[in-house]
Backbone bond lengths (Angstrom), bond angles and torsions (degrees), N, CA, C in turn:
res aa  C-N    CA-C-N  psi(-1)  N-CA   C-N-CA  omega(-1)  CA-C   N-CA-C  phi
1 M - - - 1.449 - - 1.511 115.44 -
2 Q 1.380 110.02 -45.37 1.552 117.26 -178.78 1.508 106.86 -60.30
3 R 1.347 118.98 -43.36 1.464 119.13 -179.42 1.419 110.14 -66.54
4 D 1.349 123.43 -39.82 1.487 123.71 173.80 1.513 114.42 -50.61
5 R 1.308 110.99 -52.67 1.505 117.70 177.20 1.524 115.36 -55.56
6 I 1.293 111.31 -44.58 1.543 115.83 179.87 1.558 109.95 -62.41
7 V 1.370 114.99 -43.00 1.487 118.87 -179.22 1.485 109.30 -64.05
8 M 1.315 120.84 -39.46 1.484 121.27 -175.85 1.469 110.06 -78.73
9 T 1.322 120.21 -34.24 1.476 119.93 171.58 1.481 116.40 -59.66
10 V 1.404 112.56 -44.20 1.425 116.28 177.19 1.487 113.99 -62.54
11 A 1.417 114.22 -36.86 1.426 114.95 -176.25 1.504 116.02 -73.20
12 V 1.525 113.08 -30.82 1.428 118.21 176.17 1.576 109.00 -70.85
13 I 1.275 120.60 -46.81 1.454 122.49 -177.48 1.563 109.55 -60.94
14 G 1.373 111.18 -41.06 1.537 115.18 -179.12 1.479 108.28 -66.11
15 A 1.345 119.49 -41.24 1.496 123.54 -177.78 1.551 106.81 -58.08
16 A 1.409 114.85 -49.04 1.502 119.80 -175.63 1.471 111.12 -60.94
17 V 1.387 119.40 -48.89 1.476 126.94 178.68 1.463 107.60 -53.68
18 F 1.399 119.23 -55.52 1.431 122.38 -173.62 1.479 111.58 -64.17
19 L 1.371 117.34 -33.09 1.421 121.25 178.44 1.536 112.73 -64.07
20 L 1.320 113.48 -48.31 1.393 120.84 175.61 1.513 113.92 -57.54
21 L 1.265 118.95 -48.57 1.446 127.68 178.84 1.580 107.26 -60.22
22 A 1.334 115.98 -49.83 1.472 118.92 -175.37 1.437 108.47 -64.29
23 L 1.334 121.41 -40.59 1.521 122.61 -177.84 1.546 108.05 -64.01
24 V 1.300 117.71 -44.28 1.481 118.59 -177.13 1.525 109.78 -69.68
25 F 1.311 115.66 -35.06 1.494 115.91 178.12 1.499 113.97 -67.38
26 L 1.436 111.36 -47.23 1.516 115.39 -176.60 1.527 107.83 -68.94
27 Y 1.363 122.18 -37.56 1.446 120.34 -179.21 1.524 110.12 -65.08
28 S 1.298 117.53 -35.42 1.474 121.21 -178.58 1.448 109.40 -66.85
29 L 1.381 122.44 -29.53 1.431 127.22 179.59 1.452 110.84 -82.63
30 S 1.330 119.84 -23.27 1.488 120.51 -175.69 1.443 112.45 -67.50
31 P 1.301 120.37 134.82 1.579 120.96 175.94 1.499 114.66 -82.02
32 Y 1.399 116.84 -13.07 1.431 120.68 178.98 1.462 108.86 -126.44
33 A 1.312 115.07 114.24 1.516 118.48 179.25 1.517 108.43 -99.02
34 D 1.291 114.75 75.58 1.471 122.53 179.01 1.568 108.86 -118.59
35 T 1.365 112.30 176.78 1.477 116.17 179.57 1.469 116.20 -62.31
36 S 1.389 117.51 -37.40 1.471 121.40 -177.52 1.571 108.02 -61.65
37 N 1.348 116.20 -47.69 1.412 119.99 179.84 1.623 114.23 -62.63
38 N 1.301 108.42 -37.82 1.513 113.24 -179.04 1.568 111.46 -63.33
39 L 1.422 110.93 -39.57 1.482 116.04 176.97 1.508 109.91 -66.17
40 Q 1.308 120.48 -38.63 1.362 124.77 -177.85 1.526 111.77 -66.50
41 L 1.354 113.03 -45.37 1.474 116.86 170.32 1.463 115.92 -59.52
42 L 1.330 116.91 -40.29 1.471 121.07 176.37 1.555 112.99 -62.55
43 S 1.328 114.42 -38.23 1.570 119.56 175.27 1.485 108.73 -62.26
44 I 1.384 118.93 -43.44 1.359 118.35 -173.35 1.557 110.18 -70.94
45 G 1.430 113.16 -33.93 1.486 118.23 178.02 1.543 108.99 -65.94
46 L 1.303 119.23 -46.14 1.434 120.09 -178.96 1.546 113.58 -61.47
47 S 1.344 115.13 -38.20 1.486 120.69 175.09 1.571 108.71 -57.86
48 F 1.355 111.04 -45.50 1.508 116.22 178.12 1.504 113.64 -58.56
49 V 1.370 112.99 -49.14 1.451 119.00 -179.72 1.546 111.50 -58.51
50 T 1.434 115.82 -42.12 1.384 116.75 177.53 1.492 113.97 -61.31
51 S 1.299 116.47 -40.94 1.468 122.43 -178.80 1.505 110.81 -61.45
52 V 1.342 116.96 -43.90 1.461 125.08 179.28 1.538 111.70 -63.26
53 L 1.378 113.31 -46.11 1.517 119.04 -179.68 1.610 109.60 -65.03
54 L 1.339 116.11 -35.06 1.449 119.30 177.31 1.537 110.30 -66.35
55 I 1.327 116.33 -36.21 1.415 121.58 178.12 1.502 109.99 -65.13
56 G 1.323 115.02 -42.80 1.417 121.64 171.88 1.432 118.97 -62.07
57 V 1.276 115.81 -37.39 1.589 119.39 172.36 1.543 109.25 -66.41
58 Y 1.333 116.77 -47.54 1.399 117.99 179.44 1.639 111.47 -59.42
59 G 1.245 113.08 -37.59 1.489 115.68 177.40 1.493 110.73 -65.61
60 V 1.232 119.51 -42.67 1.483 123.20 175.45 1.512 109.94 -58.42
61 L 1.326 118.30 -49.85 1.456 120.84 179.57 1.538 111.88 -60.84
62 A 1.374 116.19 -37.41 1.396 116.35 179.55 1.510 117.37 -69.45
63 V 1.410 112.21 -35.50 1.453 119.91 172.73 1.505 109.19 -63.62
64 R 1.373 117.49 -45.84 1.389 122.71 -174.39 1.515 110.74 -63.81
65 Q 1.376 114.18 -43.05 1.543 121.28 176.36 1.479 110.19 -60.70
66 G 1.317 116.36 -40.98 1.549 118.31 -179.88 1.480 109.63 -64.39
67 S 1.316 117.12 -41.62 1.498 123.60 179.95 1.575 109.23 -62.76
68 Q 1.290 114.14 -45.82 1.485 116.13 177.09 1.530 113.73 -60.88
69 N 1.367 115.01 -43.10 1.445 119.24 178.00 1.581 112.58 -59.74
70 E 1.325 111.99 -42.69 1.506 116.07 178.05 1.580 110.95 -65.61
71 L 1.307 117.17 -39.31 1.409 125.94 175.66 1.491 113.92 -59.02
72 Q 1.439 113.20 -44.88 1.440 116.52 176.93 1.563 111.81 -66.74
73 K 1.315 113.78 -37.85 1.478 117.35 -177.40 1.546 108.08 -65.17
74 G 1.338 118.66 -39.58 1.375 123.65 -179.28 1.504 112.17 -67.73
75 Q 1.377 116.43 -37.60 1.458 117.93 175.63 1.510 109.46 -69.31
76 Q 1.245 118.67 -31.73 1.527 118.27 -179.16 1.464 110.23 -67.42
77 R 1.447 114.85 -39.97 1.406 121.08 -175.30 1.658 106.36 -65.55
78 L 1.326 115.02 -40.68 1.420 118.24 -179.75 1.583 111.14 -68.07
79 M 1.343 118.24 -36.06 1.405 120.50 177.48 1.458 111.36 -66.97
80 E 1.333 119.42 -36.71 1.465 124.85 178.82 1.493 107.15 -61.99
81 A 1.311 114.69 -53.62 1.501 120.80 -175.04 1.496 111.44 -63.45
82 S 1.300 121.45 -29.40 1.503 125.67 -177.11 1.532 102.87 -82.01
83 H 1.219 127.23 -13.97 1.476 122.25 -179.73 1.551 114.05 -125.99
84 E 1.327 117.73 6.42 1.440 120.77 -175.59 1.464 111.75 -84.29
85 P 1.441 116.36 122.70 1.439 117.82 168.58 1.541 113.16 -80.30
86 I 1.303 114.33 150.63 1.488 121.75 179.29 1.457 107.07 -123.35
87 L 1.241 121.93 118.78 1.455 123.86 -179.59 1.491 112.68 -90.71
88 Q 1.257 118.66 129.44 1.483 125.96 172.15 1.538 107.36 -117.88
89 V 1.269 119.71 118.33 1.490 124.53 173.54 1.553 110.19 -90.88
90 L 1.343 111.31 114.59 1.474 121.74 -179.07 1.511 113.39 -81.84
91 D 1.343 115.66 -37.27 1.440 116.52 -176.98 1.518 107.57 -166.75
92 I 1.340 118.12 157.30 1.417 120.79 174.84 1.509 102.37 -126.43
93 D 1.384 106.84 122.64 1.513 117.61 176.39 1.467 108.79 -116.08
94 S 1.311 116.96 177.21 1.449 123.55 -179.46 1.517 114.49 -155.41
95 Y 1.364 113.47 153.12 1.443 112.92 179.62 1.534 104.92 -155.61
96 G 1.349 117.13 112.42 1.427 124.01 -172.72 1.464 110.44 58.01
97 Q 1.315 119.80 -120.37 1.512 130.56 180.00 1.493 110.28 -91.89
98 F 1.348 117.64 9.42 1.448 121.74 -177.45 1.546 112.18 -104.95
99 L 1.395 115.21 136.43 1.356 120.75 169.04 1.493 108.05 -96.73
100 W 1.387 123.52 140.92 1.399 124.45 -165.64 1.545 106.66 -139.27
101 P 1.310 120.62 73.01 1.447 121.14 -178.92 1.540 113.68 -79.13
102 K 1.310 113.10 138.82 1.495 114.25 175.29 1.587 106.30 -103.48
103 M 1.330 112.62 128.51 1.424 116.28 -168.44 1.543 109.37 -137.47
104 R 1.344 114.32 157.90 1.517 119.23 174.91 1.568 108.97 -128.38
105 N 1.227 115.19 138.82 1.484 121.59 171.11 1.461 111.50 -96.05
106 I 1.339 114.31 99.28 1.520 121.89 -177.58 1.539 111.88 -94.44
107 G 1.335 116.04 12.76 1.438 117.20 177.88 1.531 113.85 -95.11
108 N 1.388 114.12 -160.71 1.557 117.46 -177.83 1.504 110.07 -109.04
109 G 1.356 120.78 -2.65 1.395 119.70 -179.28 1.538 109.17 -128.23
110 P 1.399 109.02 161.69 1.514 112.37 -176.25 1.504 110.81 -76.09
111 M 1.351 116.50 158.70 1.442 125.41 171.06 1.516 105.04 -105.88
112 R 1.355 118.39 127.89 1.448 122.41 -177.72 1.471 112.79 -124.18
113 D 1.354 117.47 154.16 1.430 121.67 178.71 1.530 114.44 46.52
114 M 1.402 110.13 55.29 1.436 116.11 -178.22 1.536 114.40 -71.29
115 G 1.282 123.53 150.99 1.340 130.22 175.87 1.468 117.94 -150.74
116 I 1.287 119.85 173.35 1.408 125.87 -176.20 1.553 112.09 -134.30
117 R 1.369 117.27 141.90 1.435 119.01 175.62 1.577 111.13 -139.34
118 L 1.229 117.04 144.15 1.363 124.38 174.86 1.553 115.07 -103.24
119 H 1.373 113.85 134.95 1.475 114.18 178.18 1.517 103.34 -124.42
120 F 1.366 113.09 132.79 1.468 124.80 178.28 1.538 111.51 -113.86
121 Y 1.293 113.98 143.19 1.546 118.84 176.46 1.459 110.39 -142.03
122 V 1.376 120.76 130.50 1.451 125.32 175.57 1.506 109.49 -101.64
123 E 1.265 121.91 111.09 1.435 124.15 -166.63 1.484 111.98 -64.58
124 D 1.264 122.98 -53.58 1.543 123.22 -175.49 1.451 113.27 -69.04
125 Q 1.335 120.06 -15.99 1.464 120.29 -175.46 1.551 112.08 -121.31
126 N 1.367 118.27 5.53 1.333 124.48 179.09 1.601 115.74 50.24
127 I 1.264 114.18 39.24 1.525 119.75 178.20 1.447 111.88 -95.59
128 T 1.309 110.56 132.34 1.516 117.98 179.62 1.492 112.15 -119.74
129 V 1.283 118.69 135.84 1.521 124.15 178.72 1.518 107.86 -134.93
130 D 1.366 118.40 124.47 1.414 120.30 178.02 1.625 106.72 -125.80
131 S 1.329 109.17 132.50 1.536 112.50 170.47 1.506 111.68 -69.43
132 E 1.304 119.88 157.87 1.440 122.54 -178.01 1.469 111.57 -71.76
133 G 1.318 118.05 -28.15 1.437 125.48 -175.64 1.545 110.00 117.20
134 D 1.318 114.02 141.32 1.504 119.86 -179.02 1.478 109.28 -135.70
135 S 1.391 114.99 138.57 1.494 121.09 -173.99 1.502 108.79 -62.93
136 L 1.292 116.63 143.41 1.496 124.87 170.79 1.529 102.88 -102.93
137 T 1.320 113.53 131.22 1.501 121.55 -174.84 1.526 110.74 -139.88
138 H 1.345 114.83 158.47 1.444 124.01 172.43 1.503 112.29 -141.83
139 S 1.366 118.76 160.26 1.415 120.41 -177.80 1.541 110.70 -75.82
140 A 1.380 113.95 152.21 1.454 120.56 -173.48 1.524 111.84 -65.54
141 D 1.297 121.96 -29.98 1.472 123.59 -173.30 1.572 114.05 -99.03
142 S 1.343 114.85 9.54 1.457 116.91 -171.86 1.423 115.59 -102.82
143 D 1.341 114.70 -13.86 1.502 125.09 -178.13 1.604 104.50 64.30
144 A 1.284 113.76 32.01 1.543 122.59 -177.61 1.486 115.73 51.52
145 V 1.273 119.59 32.71 1.446 122.21 177.11 1.548 113.20 -114.58
146 D 1.272 118.11 121.66 1.449 125.72 176.16 1.479 112.65 48.92
147 V 1.323 113.85 55.29 1.432 120.74 172.42 1.460 117.43 -87.86
148 P 1.304 118.67 121.11 1.489 118.79 -179.15 1.568 107.10 -61.18
149 A 1.334 115.78 145.36 1.457 119.57 -174.99 1.419 113.64 -59.13
150 G 1.288 121.62 -38.35 1.360 126.39 -175.96 1.527 112.22 -66.69
151 E 1.324 117.46 -14.52 1.519 121.60 -174.33 1.513 109.84 -103.26
152 A 1.356 118.07 9.02 1.441 118.06 -172.56 1.547 106.48 -70.71
153 A 1.432 110.54 143.65 1.422 120.86 179.98 1.544 109.70 -115.08
154 E 1.344 112.37 -160.66 1.558 113.15 -174.12 1.470 110.23 -101.35
155 I 1.320 120.84 45.76 1.441 120.50 169.37 1.499 106.87 -119.60
156 G 1.307 112.89 123.36 1.453 123.36 -177.26 1.482 113.78 -127.43
157 S 1.358 117.89 60.79 1.427 123.53 -175.98 1.498 111.44 -142.04
158 L 1.322 119.31 159.57 1.478 127.13 169.80 1.493 109.70 -138.20
159 S 1.375 109.98 121.30 1.519 115.94 178.48 1.497 109.86 -76.22
160 P 1.295 121.49 162.52 1.499 123.67 174.92 1.564 110.26 -56.60
161 G 1.425 110.38 128.50 1.387 116.13 -179.27 1.532 116.84 89.95
162 Q 1.347 114.87 -14.56 1.512 118.60 -175.62 1.514 113.80 -83.30
163 V 1.237 117.64 141.18 1.444 132.79 175.49 1.439 109.80 -94.34
164 G 1.362 122.17 123.39 1.505 117.53 179.96 1.498 111.65 -141.62
165 K 1.310 112.68 145.51 1.507 120.26 175.06 1.439 106.25 -117.17
166 L 1.296 116.77 97.01 1.431 126.63 -172.59 1.596 112.65 -102.92
167 A 1.316 117.22 149.79 1.454 121.09 -173.65 1.475 112.94 -120.82
168 A 1.414 117.11 147.71 1.393 121.30 176.49 1.549 109.44 -147.17
169 A 1.303 115.08 135.28 1.447 121.49 177.67 1.542 108.36 -83.98
170 I 1.368 115.99 121.18 1.434 117.68 -162.80 1.684 101.59 -98.42
171 R 1.333 114.13 133.87 1.413 122.13 164.53 1.512 110.60 -130.36
172 T 1.424 110.51 144.57 1.474 115.25 -172.97 1.549 105.79 -123.63
173 P 1.320 113.93 154.35 1.561 115.46 173.62 1.561 109.14 -72.86
174 R 1.356 111.78 154.54 1.487 119.69 168.28 1.534 111.42 -79.60
175 L 1.369 112.83 156.58 1.522 119.93 176.64 1.568 109.75 -65.69
176 D 1.279 117.93 -25.77 1.442 115.99 179.81 1.425 114.15 -89.94
177 G 1.391 117.32 2.64 1.447 120.69 176.54 1.461 116.95 84.14
178 E 1.315 120.21 3.99 1.482 123.96 -174.66 1.566 114.41 -83.29
179 G 1.372 109.39 53.07 1.534 113.84 173.76 1.539 111.69 80.79
180 E 1.370 117.54 -178.95 1.384 121.98 177.05 1.456 115.23 -91.26
181 S 1.377 121.08 156.94 1.415 125.12 174.31 1.499 111.99 -161.19
182 R 1.245 122.83 -174.26 1.394 122.35 179.05 1.536 112.34 -60.25
183 L 1.380 113.85 155.07 1.452 116.50 179.42 1.474 116.03 -58.23
184 G 1.369 118.09 -30.00 1.392 120.95 176.77 1.424 120.39 -51.60
185 Y 1.397 110.97 -35.42 1.516 118.23 -178.23 1.532 110.84 -72.11
186 L 1.322 115.51 -32.78 1.482 120.64 177.53 1.583 106.63 -65.36
187 M 1.287 112.46 -45.20 1.571 118.46 179.56 1.537 108.90 -59.58
188 N 1.313 114.39 -38.87 1.545 116.33 177.89 1.489 111.39 -63.36
189 D 1.343 116.36 -41.66 1.528 122.40 177.47 1.533 109.01 -57.68
190 L 1.385 114.92 -47.69 1.471 121.40 -177.64 1.586 109.68 -62.59
191 D 1.306 113.94 -38.33 1.469 117.44 -174.37 1.531 107.85 -74.44
192 D 1.348 115.79 -34.69 1.517 117.05 177.07 1.520 112.16 -64.76
193 R 1.331 117.50 -19.94 1.533 119.25 176.15 1.562 108.19 -95.57
194 D 1.194 117.68 11.47 1.441 122.63 179.03 1.568 112.78 59.19
195 I 1.281 116.79 42.48 1.387 122.49 177.96 1.536 106.74 -95.01
196 K 1.280 117.89 129.39 1.433 125.70 -172.32 1.548 113.06 -92.71
197 E 1.297 119.08 -37.87 1.440 123.29 -179.35 1.449 112.71 -132.95
198 V 1.331 118.18 156.51 1.479 119.57 179.20 1.574 101.37 -144.96
199 V 1.385 111.79 139.74 1.455 117.36 174.23 1.560 106.84 -97.67
200 Y 1.327 111.48 143.46 1.452 115.40 -179.52 1.643 110.53 -137.60
201 Q 1.295 114.43 153.44 1.486 119.90 177.87 1.513 108.71 -136.01
202 I 1.313 116.31 138.05 1.424 121.52 176.91 1.565 111.02 -98.26
203 E 1.414 117.29 129.89 1.408 125.16 -177.60 1.518 106.49 -117.08
204 I 1.386 119.19 127.93 1.494 122.21 171.37 1.431 109.55 -115.41
205 Y 1.338 113.22 124.20 1.589 117.94 -175.49 1.458 108.95 -119.33
206 Y 1.364 113.08 162.03 1.435 115.93 -174.72 1.637 103.73 -163.18
207 D 1.312 109.94 160.41 1.521 118.06 172.29 1.540 106.69 -103.69
208 H 1.420 112.97 167.07 1.481 115.16 -170.23 1.539 102.14 -153.81
209 L 1.421 115.17 -170.63 1.429 121.86 -169.94 1.539 106.72 -99.70
210 M 1.316 121.94 -3.13 1.504 122.60 -173.46 1.522 105.04 -79.76
211 R 1.383 117.59 125.27 1.370 120.80 176.66 1.517 114.52 -82.51
212 T 1.324 114.43 -15.32 1.533 119.54 -173.45 1.470 106.56 -92.15
213 K 1.355 124.25 -0.39 1.435 124.39 -178.55 1.592 106.14 -138.75
214 N 1.261 113.77 145.58 1.465 120.45 176.79 1.493 110.47 -90.31
215 T 1.362 116.66 -151.63 1.448 119.65 -169.36 1.549 110.70 -64.22
216 G 1.323 113.94 141.04 1.530 121.58 178.61 1.533 107.31 -89.92
217 R 1.353 110.85 136.71 1.558 114.64 -179.86 1.537 105.85 -131.38
218 H 1.368 113.90 123.33 1.447 123.58 179.83 1.441 109.64 -107.61
219 F 1.349 121.51 115.43 1.407 128.78 -179.18 1.514 109.96 -99.79
220 L 1.355 118.52 130.39 1.434 123.62 177.64 1.601 106.77 -89.74
221 K 1.351 112.04 -179.41 1.516 118.59 178.55 1.518 111.21 -69.25
222 L 1.329 114.82 155.10 1.461 122.91 175.11 1.448 109.62 -64.35
223 R 1.319 114.55 146.40 1.531 123.34 169.32 1.495 109.73 -134.62
224 K 1.316 113.17 154.16 1.417 117.32 179.14 1.608 109.14 -128.94
225 V 1.318 117.24 140.75 1.504 120.46 -174.66 1.541 108.29 -138.06
226 E 1.269 113.96 142.16 1.480 119.49 175.00 1.510 110.97 -72.24
227 V 1.371 114.02 134.04 1.481 117.03 -173.73 1.564 107.49 -77.44
228 Q 1.298 117.26 130.68 1.425 125.09 173.44 1.536 109.23 -134.91
229 R 1.326 116.50 153.31 1.435 120.15 -177.01 1.611 104.32 -72.77
230 H 1.360 107.70 141.20 1.466 117.82 177.33 1.565 113.28 62.63
231 L 1.283 117.25 23.19 1.345 124.99 -178.07 1.664 106.39 -66.57
232 G 1.294 120.75 125.27 1.454 117.82 -177.04 1.554 112.10 -107.67
233 V 1.372 111.11 -172.38 1.458 115.91 -176.61 1.575 111.00 -65.56
234 D 1.252 116.77 -43.14 1.431 118.95 -179.03 1.436 113.86 -60.26
235 S 1.423 118.47 -38.91 1.417 126.57 177.20 1.599 116.32 -69.42
236 I 1.284 115.03 -36.61 1.534 117.81 172.75 1.542 113.94 -66.68
237 I 1.351 115.65 -32.81 1.391 121.43 177.62 1.562 110.38 -71.34
238 R 1.278 116.87 -46.71 1.439 121.90 -173.40 1.567 108.30 -75.18
239 H 1.366 119.87 -36.98 1.448 122.59 179.92 1.430 118.82 -96.36
240 G 1.306 118.80 -12.70 1.393 122.74 177.70 1.494 111.55 -62.97
241 E 1.378 119.07 143.99 1.359 122.79 178.89 1.575 107.42 -123.13
242 E 1.347 115.29 140.67 1.416 124.81 177.26 1.532 109.26 -53.82
243 Y 1.350 117.72 129.56 1.422 123.73 -179.31 1.433 113.93 -124.46
244 T 1.322 116.49 126.45 1.509 121.65 -178.03 1.454 108.74 -112.22
245 K 1.352 114.96 113.42 1.475 123.10 175.07 1.537 110.16 -157.28
246 P 1.354 116.48 81.91 1.431 119.36 -173.64 1.484 117.35 -55.87
247 E 1.424 114.99 -31.36 1.419 116.32 179.76 1.531 115.64 -59.53
248 L 1.251 115.25 -22.79 1.547 121.05 177.90 1.548 111.48 -57.88
249 F 1.317 113.34 -33.03 1.493 115.06 -179.17 1.552 116.34 -64.11
250 D 1.397 110.67 -20.84 1.439 119.84 179.37 1.448 113.95 -89.05
251 V 1.321 118.13 -18.70 1.470 120.89 -174.33 1.561 112.30 -116.30
252 A 1.307 118.99 -23.70 1.397 124.82 178.77 1.526 111.07 -96.52
253 P 1.321 118.80 111.70 1.503 122.10 -169.53 1.411 109.78 -71.70
254 N 1.351 127.04 -17.16 1.359 129.67 -172.84 1.517 111.43 -103.61
255 L 1.294 124.43 0.46 1.429 129.25 -177.94 1.558 108.08 -112.29
256 R 1.270 115.48 147.66 1.545 122.56 -178.37 1.503 105.08 -140.17
257 G 1.339 109.95 154.01 1.496 115.74 175.59 1.508 111.33 -65.70
258 P 1.362 116.81 144.19 1.487 121.20 -176.11 1.549 110.10 -48.19
259 G 1.275 117.12 140.26 1.456 117.16 176.76 1.559 106.10 142.56
260 T 1.432 109.03 178.91 1.459 117.81 176.92 1.580 113.62 -102.91
261 Y 1.301 113.99 137.21 1.431 122.58 179.32 1.528 111.29 -125.90
262 Y 1.346 121.13 159.87 1.341 121.71 178.30 1.611 105.38 -129.67
263 D 1.304 115.99 139.17 1.441 122.37 178.60 1.586 105.94 -63.04
264 D 1.341 114.64 150.61 1.425 119.67 -179.23 1.577 104.96 -72.83
265 T 1.355 116.67 145.49 1.417 123.45 172.57 1.500 111.78 -83.04
């Protein structure tokens, strides 16, 4: 409001000054100083004043619209912060063909429909393999804490402040494209191609309450494991070693720097 008043005051004062100067200037140029000419000059001056005032009004409206846009953006950021879940992965355990991550939601909004995905990349052959994604679940009476994988039920969410150990049975595609199967079959395919090592990355995804953002995707650090026949989920977790090679994020289309990302709306 203060800015609006300043803009309007400047416009009015400017209009008055310009009107006075314009009348003096036009009157000095007029060869006939009579009533008719004076009325004509006054009409020109009033038109000029009206134009300046309209410019001032438009300026006020533009400033006000800009303020409203900034206010709306600020309100949107506050709404996002008040509903945003923040995923913290405490540990990654495994059991047979199950991945069993222990996680905490340290944000202000719930995580819903949680799932997990594995991304594999063979460096020297530029081979990428991505699992379709498997639901993470926990039992209803466990509060999502230390649930044995075999007892997982159909609840895949974490409330704000909740710590959960959720389970997912992992299935990965074959290199020949013949559908999904256990991870061991993918390892057999890699071994048949004489591939010695493979880099992998774990992604945990979830839905949330924020309408301005789509699915949240949390990527963990890269790991590398030696390819062996029939190597399963439990084995790649126990034998996989943390692997640091930032340049891979520029060349491998399915790998991303560790952190949380949101799909574009």
